[in-house]
C-alpha positions in Angstrom: -14.1 -7.2 -10.3 -14.1 -5.9 -6.8 -11.6 -2.7 -5.9 -10.2 -2.1 -2.7 -9.2 1.3 -1.3 -5.8 1.8 0.6 -4.4 4.5 3.1 -0.5 4.9 3.5 -0.1 5.5 7.7 3.8 4.9 7.7 6.7 6.8 6.7 9.3 5.5 3.6 12.1 7.0 5.6 14.1 5.0 7.0 12.7 1.3 5.9 14.3 -0.7 3.2 14.8 0.3 -0.5 12.5 -2.5 -2.0 9.6 -1.3 0.9 9.4 1.8 -0.7 9.4 -0.2 -4.6 6.2 -1.5 -3.1 5.0 1.8 -2.0 5.5 3.2 -5.3 3.8 0.9 -7.1 0.6 0.7 -5.0 0.7 4.1 -5.9 1.1 5.5 -2.6 4.6 7.7 -1.9 3.1 10.1 1.0 1.6 10.2 4.3 -2.5 9.5 4.6 -2.8 8.8 0.7 -5.4 6.7 -0.3 -5.5 4.8 -3.6 -8.1 2.1 -4.8 -7.0 -0.3 -7.2 -8.5 -3.7 -7.8 -8.9 -6.4 -5.7 -5.9 -8.6 -7.1 -4.1 -10.9 -5.7 -0.3 -9.4 -6.2 -1.9 -6.3 -4.3 -3.4 -8.1 -1.6 0.4 -9.9 -1.3 2.1 -6.2 -1.4 0.0 -5.1 1.7 0.8 -8.3 3.7 4.4 -7.0 2.9 4.0 -3.3 4.6 1.5 -4.4 7.6 3.2 -1.8 8.9 3.0 1.4 6.4 0.0 0.2 4.9 -4.2 -0.2 6.1 -6.8 -1.1 4.2 -9.9 1.0 4.5 -12.8 -0.5 2.2 -12.6 -3.5 0.7 
């Protein structure tokens, strides 16, 4: 399966708890952290919920 790299570009400070939990679920939580995950519908959906906080780097 294809991989996708995601970078956190927004701070979780003063964000709703649900958005913080999505970040943690993606393996993020600190600024400029990059994770590589499987390119699945679940991951794509999480990215769509946080367009102001995450950015797709590759994939």
